[in-house]
N, C-alpha and C positions, 0 to 999 in steps of 0.2 A: 506306690509300693515298689521297692527295689526288686530286681530279678531274683536276688538271693532270698527274698522273702516270699516269693510266689509259692503257694502250696502245690505239692504234687500228690495226687491221689490216683493210685493204680485203678484203671477201669475194671469194674466188676462185670465180667462177660455175661454171666447169667442175667444180671439185672439189666444190662444193656440190651441183650437179646429181647427180653420181655418188653422193654421200652420201644424198641424198633418195631417189633411185631404189633404192638398197640397202636403206634402211629400209622403203620401201614393199613391196619383195619379202619382206623379213623379216616384216613385219606380216601380209601376205596369206597367207604360208606357215606362220604360227604354228599350232601344234597345240592351243593352249589359250588361254583368256582371259588367263591369267597371262603367257604369252609375248607376247601383244599389248600388255598393259599395260607390260611391260618395253621393248618396241620403241617404244611411245608415249612413254615417259619419256626414252628416248635421243633421239627426235625433238624433244622439248621442250628438252633441253639444247642441241641443235644450233640450234634456233630462238632460244633466249635469247642464244647467242653472236653469231649473225648480227645480230639486232635491236639488241643492245647496241652493236656496232660502228657500225652505221648511225646510231644515236641519238647516240653520242659525236661523230661527224662533223657531224651536224645541229646539235647544240648549239654546237659550236665555230664553225660557219659563221654561226649567228645572232648569236653574241657579236661577231663581226667579219666582216661580209659582204664586206670588202675583202681578207681573207686569201686569197692565191692558191691555197695548197695545199688548204684546205677548200672554196674555191670549186669547185675541180676535183672534190673528193670529193662535193660536193653535186650536181654535174652527173652524176657516176657514179651516185649514188643515184637521181636522177630516171630514168635509163635502166634501172638494174638492179632497182629495187624491183618493178616489174610482172613482171619475169622471175622474181624470187625468189618472188613471190606465186604464179606458175604452178607452181613446184616444190612449194611448200607445199600447193597445192590438190590435187596428186596424192595426198599423204598424207591429206588431208581426205576425198577420195573413197574411199580405202581404208577409212578409219574408218567412213564411212556405210554401206559395203558389208560390214562385219564380220559374219562368221557367228556371232560370240560377242556380238552387240550386247546381248542381255538381261543377260549377266554384266557387260559394260562399263557399262551403264546402272545396274546395282546398285552398281558400284564408284564411278563418277564422277557419277551422277545423269543425268537426261534433258536438262538444259539444254545440256550440251555438244554433244549431237546436234542440238538445235534451232539452236544457233548455227552449227554446221557446215553445216546445210542452208541457212541464210541466206547464209553465206559462199560456198557453192558457187553460189548463184543470182547472186551479185554479181560473178562472174568467168567469163571465157571467153577462150581464146587469141585469139579474134577481136577483142578490144578492147585487146590488149596495146599496140599502137602508139598508141592514143588515151590510154591510161593514162600512157604516157611523155610525150605531148604535154601532158596535164593537169599533170603534175608540173613540166614546164618552164615552163608559163605561171604556175603558182603561185610558182615560184622567181623568175621575172622580176618579178612583182608585189612580192614581198618585198624583192628587191634594190632596186627603184625606191623603195619606201616607206622602206627603211632609209637611202637616200641623202639623205633630206629634210633640208636645211639652209636656214634662212631668216634674212634680215637683220631684226634687231629691236633698235632703239635703239642702233645702233652695234656690235652683236655679231652673230656668226654662230652660231646655235643649232640643235642637232638638234630636231626637232619635240617630243619629250617634255619638253624643257626649257622650253617655253612654258607648261606646266601652271600654275605659280604665278601667272604674269601673267594667265592666263585666269580665275583665281579672285580677282583683285585687288579690294579694296574700292572702288578707283577705277574707275568705269564706263568712262571713256575708255580706260584702260589695258586693260581686258578687251576692249573693242571693237578696239583696236589689235592685241592679241595674236591674237584670232580672225581678224582680217584678214591678219595675217602668216602664220598657219597656212593660211588659205584660198589665199594666194598660191602656195604649193607645189602644191596640188591643181589650181589654175587653170592654172599653168604646165605641168603634166603631164596635164592633162585628156584630151587626145586619146589619149595612150598608155594611160592608165588605162581609158578607155572601150573602146579597142580590145582590151586584154587581157581585160576583163570579157566583152565580146561573144564573143571567141574561146573563153573558158572555158565559157560557156553552151552554145555550139554543140558544143564538144568533148564535154561531158558528155551532152548530149542525144543525140548520135550514139552514144555508148556505150550509152545506154538503148535506142535503136532496134535496135542490133545484138543486144541481148539479148532482143528481142521486146516491148519496152515502147513506149509512145507518145512518151515523153521520159525525162528523167533521174529524175523524181520517185521512182518505185518503187525504182530502183537506189540513189538517195540514202538512202531509208529502210532498205534492206538494208545499206548500208555503215555506217549508224548503229546497226545491230543491233536495229532496232525489231521485236520479235517478237510483239506482242500488240495492236497498234492500227494503224489505217489512216490515209491522208490525210483520209478523211471524218471520222474520230474527231478528228483534229487540228483540222479546220475547225470542228467543233462546239465544241471547247474555245476556239478563238479567238473565236467569236461570243459565248460566255458571258463571256469576259474583257471584250470590247467592251461588253457589256450591263451587267454587274454591277460590274466593277472600274474601268473608265475613269472613271465619275463620282466614285469615291473619290479617284483620282489627281488629277482636276481640282480637287477641294476642296483637296488638299495643295498644288497649284500656286498656287491662289488665296491660301492662307495664306502661301506663300513670297513672292508678289507684294506682299502687304501688309507682310510682315516687312521686306523690303529697300527698300520705299518707292518703287516705280517705277509709272508709269502702265500699262505693259504689259511683259511679259517678252519681251525680244528674245533672239535666239540667244545673245548673249554674256552674258545674265543667267541662262541655263538652269541652270548649275551653281553659281551664286552664291547662297548660302543664308541668310546673316546680314549685317546692315548693317555690322558691324564686321569682317567677313571670315569665311571658312570656318575650321573647326578644322584646325590644322596640327600634325603631330607635332613634338615638341620634341627638339632635338639633331641630331647628324650622322647620316649613314647607318649608321655603325658603332654609334652609341648606340641607334638604332632597332633594329638587329639584336640588340644586347645585351638590350634590353628585351623583345624577342621570345623570346629564350632564357630569360630570367627567367620570363616568362609561362607557357611550356610546362613549365618545371620545377615551377611551383606548381599547374598544372592537374591533373596526374596523373603517376604513375610511368611510365606508358606513353608519354605525350607527352614527358616528360623524357628518356627513353631515345632516342626518335626525334630530338629536336632536337639532342642531343649528337652523335649519329651524323652528322647533316647538317652540323654545324659541323666536326666532326673531319675529314670528307672534303671540306670546302669545296664543298658542293653547292648554293651560291647564286651567282648572278651577277645583281646587281640595280642596278648603277650605270649610268646613261645615259651614252653616249659616242658620238662620231661613228662611223658605219659599223655600229652595232649595230642589229639588227632591232627594229621597234617592238613594243609590247604586252608581254604576259607569258604564261607558260605553266608547266605542270608536266608533266614527262615521266618515264619510267621507264628504269632501267638494270637489266634483269632478271638479268643475269649476276651483278651485285654486290648484288642485292636492295635497291636504293636508288633513291629518286626524285631528281629535279633540279628546282630552281626558277629560272626566268628572269624578269627584270623590268627596268623602267626607272624607278628612283627619281627623283622630281623635286621633293621637298619638300612634297607635298600628302598628304592623308589616304589617297590611293591607295597610298602606300608601306606603310602599316599593313595595308590590305586585302590586300596581297600576303602578309603574314605570317599572315593568318587564312584568306583564301580559298584561295590556292595551297597554303598549308601544310595545309589541309584535304584537298585532293587528295593531297598528299605523305604525310600521316599514314596515310590509307587504303591507299595503295600500299605504304608501309613495312610495315604490319601484315599485309596480304594476302600479300605476297611472302615472308613468314616462315611461311606455312602451306603445307601440301603440296597445293596446288591446281594444276591445269593452267593454262597461260597464258590459255586461252580463258575461264576462269572468274575470273581475276584482273582482267581488264579489263572494267570495268562499261560499260554504254551511256552515251552522253553525258548523258542526262537523269538517270540514277542517280548519275553522278559529281558532279553539282551538289548533290545531297543532302549529300555529304560536305563540300564547300567552303562552301556557304551555312550549313550547321549549325555549322561551326567558327567562322564569323564571329560567331555569336550565343553559342556556348558559351564563348567567350573574353571576353564582355562585361564581366565583373567586373574584368578586367585591362587594359581600354582606358585606364585612368587612368595606367598606366605610360608610355604614349605621349603622351597629350594633357594631363595635369595638369588645370589649371583649365578647359580647353576640352572636357573629356570629355562633358559634357551636350550641347554643340553637336554634337560628332561623332556621338553616339548618335542624336540626332534626325535628323540628315542621313543617317545610315546606314540607319535604319528607313525613311525616305521613299524613299531610293534603292532599297531592296529591293522596296518596293511598286511604284515606277514602272518597274522593270525588267521586270515581268511583261507589261504591255501593250506595252512596247517590244520585248520578245522575240517576242511574237505578231506585231507589225508586221513585223519582219525575216523571220519565218517565212512570212507571207503574201506578202511581196515576193518571196522566193525561189521560192515556188510559181508566182507569176505570171510571173516571168522565164523559168522553164523551160517554162511553157505557152505563152509568146509570145516565142520566141527571136529573132524578126526585128524587135523593137522598136528604134527608134533611141535613141541616148543621151538625147535630149530627151524621148522618150516614156517611157523608164525613169525619168527624173527626175520627170516628171509623175505616174507611178504612185506613186512614193515620197511625193510631196506629198499625193496623194489618201489614202493610207494614214495619213499624219500626221493628217489630219482625222478619221479613224475612231478611231485609237488614242490620239492626243494632241490632241484637238479644242481649238480655240481659238474657234470660232464656231458658233453655232446660229442659223439664219436665222428671224427673226420678222417676219411681215407686220403692220404697224401702221397703223391708220386715220389718214390725214393730218388729219382733223378733230378728233382727240383731242390733248390737251396731252401733251407729252413727260414732264412730271412724273408723270402717271398711269402711264406705262410704267415709270419708275424706281421708283415707290412701290408699285404694286399688281401689276404683271405679272411683272417679273423676280424669280426666286428670290433670296433674300438672298445666297447663295454664288456667284451667277453674275457673271461679269465682262463688261461691255459693251465689246466690242472695236471695232466698226465700225457706223456709221449710214449707210445709203444712202437718199437721198431722190430720188424720181422725181416730176417735175412735168410736167403737161400745159402746154406753152408757151402755147397760145392763151388759156388762162384764168388765167395767172399774174398778169397785171396786175390782173384783176378781184379775185382773192383778196387781193393785196397791198393794194388800195384798201379793201376791205371788212373784211378780217381780217388786217391787217398784222402784228400781234404774233404771232398763231398761225402765219402763213405764214413769217415771218422766223425764228421759233424753229426750224422745220424746216431752214431754210437755214443758220443759224449753227451748228447742232449736227451737221450732216452731215459725214461723211468723204468721201463721193462724192455728187455732184449730177448727175442726168441730166434734161435738158429734152427731152421728146420732142415729135413732131409740129411741128417747127420749120420755118417758111418762111424764106427769105433775109431778109425784113424783120424777123421775130421774132429771128433770130440777131443782127442788127445792134442791135436794141433791147436785147436782153439784155446784149450786150457794152457798150453805152453805160451800163448801170446799174453797171458795174464791180463785179460780184459777188465778184471776188477780194478786194476790200476788206472785204466782209462776212465772208468766211470764207477765211482764208489757207491752211488745211491741206487743204481739200477738192480732190479731182480733179473737174473740171467738164466735162461733155460735152454737146454739142448734137446731137440726133438728128432727122433729117428723117422725112418720111412713109414713105420706103422702108426705114427702119431703118439708114441710113448715119449714122455719127456722126463728129464732129470735135471736137478739143479746143477748149475755150473760149478758150484763148490762141492767137492767130495772129500769125505774123510776129515779128520782133525790132525793130520800129520803136521808137525811143526818144523819149519825149515831151519830153526836155530836150536842151539844147545841151551836149554833152560836151566841147567844145574848151577852155573857160576853165580856168585853174588852180584857180579856186574857183567851184564851181557853186552858184548861189543858188537855193534852193527857195522859191518864193512861199508865203505863208501858206495860201492856198486850195488849193495843189497838193500838200500833204503826202501826202494819200491816194494821189494819182497816183504820187508818188515811192515811197511805201511798196510799192505793188503792183509797180512796176517793179524795185526793188532786190531784192525777194523772188523775182521770176520770172527776173531776169537779173543774178544776183549777180556773176557773173564780170566784167561790164563796169563795175560800180561798185567792184570791188576796187581799192584804192589811190587812189580819187578823193577830193578834198577838197570838202566840202559846207558850206553855211551855211543855218540855218533856226531858227525859233522853235518851242520845244517846252514841254510841260508836264512837270515833273519827277515821276518815279515811282520808288520803291524797292520792289522785289518782296517780298511777304510769303511767297510760295511758295518762292522761291529766295533765302534770306538772303544779303545782300552783293551782289546783282545789281541794277544800276541800269538802268531801262528807260524813259527819257523818250519821250513820244509825243504823240498828239492824240486827242480824242474824235471819233468819226465817226458819221454817221447815214445810213442807206440810204433809208428811206422815211418814217419817222415817229419821234416822240420815244421810242417804246417799244423801238426797236431801236438806240439809241445804245450804243456800246461804245468802250472805250479800246484803242488800238492803239499799242504801243510797240516800241522797238528797243533792244537791249542796248547799253549805253555803258560805257566804261572811262576813268578819269582820276582824278587825285589829289584834285581839288577837288569832286567830285560829292557827297560826303557833306555838304558845307556847305549844300546846298539841301534844303528840306523838300518833302514831297509836295505837289503842286499849285502849286509855285512856277513862274512863267513864266521861261524862260531862253532866251537867245540863244546858239546853239552854233555853233562852227566845229570840224569834226572830219574825220578821215580814215576812210573806210570800209574795213574789212578783212573778208575771208572767213574764218570760223573755225567749228570744231565747238563748239557751246555746248549744255550740258545743257538749258537752258530751251527751246531750239528742238528738242531731241531730234534734232539733226543739225547740218549746216552752216547758217550764217546770217550776216547782216551785224552787225558790231560797229563802233560809233562810237568811235574813239579821239580823245577830246576834246582839241583843241589850245588852245581858248579858250572860256570860258563866263562869262556875265554875266547878271544879272537884267535883265528887260525888261518893258515894258507888255504886257498881253494884247492879242492881235490883235483887230481889229474883229469877226471871225467866229470865236468860240471853238470852235464845233463845225463840223467840215468836213462838207459835205453832198454826196452823190453821187446 
């Protein structure tokens, strides 16, 4: 029978309650262990029927969250599931109170009673209303997420369809795709934050009604954790942070070097190779066919399993509007079959579904064919991942069927991902603990907590205090470990002594200024602030954030006001030779007002070595002495630029445009050259500030 042909019958709660009560009475009045075993088996069959029907409805709801019939059935399940749990718990209590427990333990083993005890702790009629509320909140979240459609390059796409663009070899495309995805969450931020806050409070209240401080212990019980505590988990997390995070940091450094970026931004995180990530070859149907071939060759057992899955059409893997996000594997115990749900999007994740989720499914398929009670069929969440993660690697010899010549790339990325997931999983776990321990955090405070944990489990910075009298080269050469990435340099300067140091140790001082990502001048008087601004330090270092701090610890931005040093009214704005530096600072700080303006100036031609094909004419500038002279250029575009050699003096008329440019690592000015000619060098070749 195909999945589409499986009947769905909404459980009749009154009838079910009567059946459960009758089985409880029968179990309690049994005259022997054998009679209790028979009653237990009948209860199992009833449970399988109920859970299978609810699962069929849930699957069909997630396949299309817009389906009105299964929307209604999902609403019914949200309300009914806690009531059904209450009915099943009556039988569970009867099992725990069995007068034939030694005989039952001999027959079933002791674990079934341990799990029954945990299950009993996790339920009380007192929390029934809150369990219903929890289900409703989860459904609201899922429906909101499933509705996610974003505009991307003239198309309306469901969120999973952005996957290939988020792994594009073109960095600008990746950035655009991440921004498009973020637009959905930003647009729905308030509702998502509200749902999350309600869910935290609902779960905590359930925990409190059961005698706990919050939800944490109840959460452990619902996960079936039977041999370790939150304290044990905390110790594990700390070990991962201590021993494994440095290894993962090394792998991220290798990735950074491999893809050739100065730093890994969010949109670079999943981009692994300069020519693009490994992608499966062929259509979704061809990928599924390759999966079938793989499991046929792996073993007779997996061949039998995959044939049964295909025969019953127990896959739904194509992404489409209205479909719930993500992927999962679930069970249909009445039919002794699993079901795999996913959203294929043309990335390596499609293959991961056929290994990871199929690992869950193969375990379920084999276990459901054994004569085990349902309580022993369902492994804990942690144990489940042994089956799925193992299958990812057990199938390694067959990955070539999906990736062909890209197999080596896939396997390297797959191994790295497996390593990196462990600290990430610990980060999520600690975040959850903190949320339940601090339920009144605001959305912003929750975000701040997440960012703090990012620094612990996925660190990007280690703060090193470095003596300002030492040369930076010594830091780079002797202090930093070879595998460390230098992400940010912060320079703190005592303003009253700045001029003295510049005068006597100009090169050493200016090295700190030019290398800094953030500059803070402390102990500033109004006079010192004016003097520092007169130096035009923005010219010395364009990328740095600069702050002026007074004796009371109050700080202000180095930039003040929007005054323009040029007359913006003419159609053509002439930039005097000596004022190039002033213009450069202004166009960088106030790009919007220069966007579309036509300018005329003399420049020194430069063709970038770091960014082949990029032209960046500009001027040499000096801040305090000859040792701090540096070239400052602006990206230019035009058909005749190649005709001029480096260090040729040119007279340029151009239109300024605001654009995203890789060389700027963001938006910046681009000179669209309308006219260019050679010219004599100006009287002052180096601009002085």
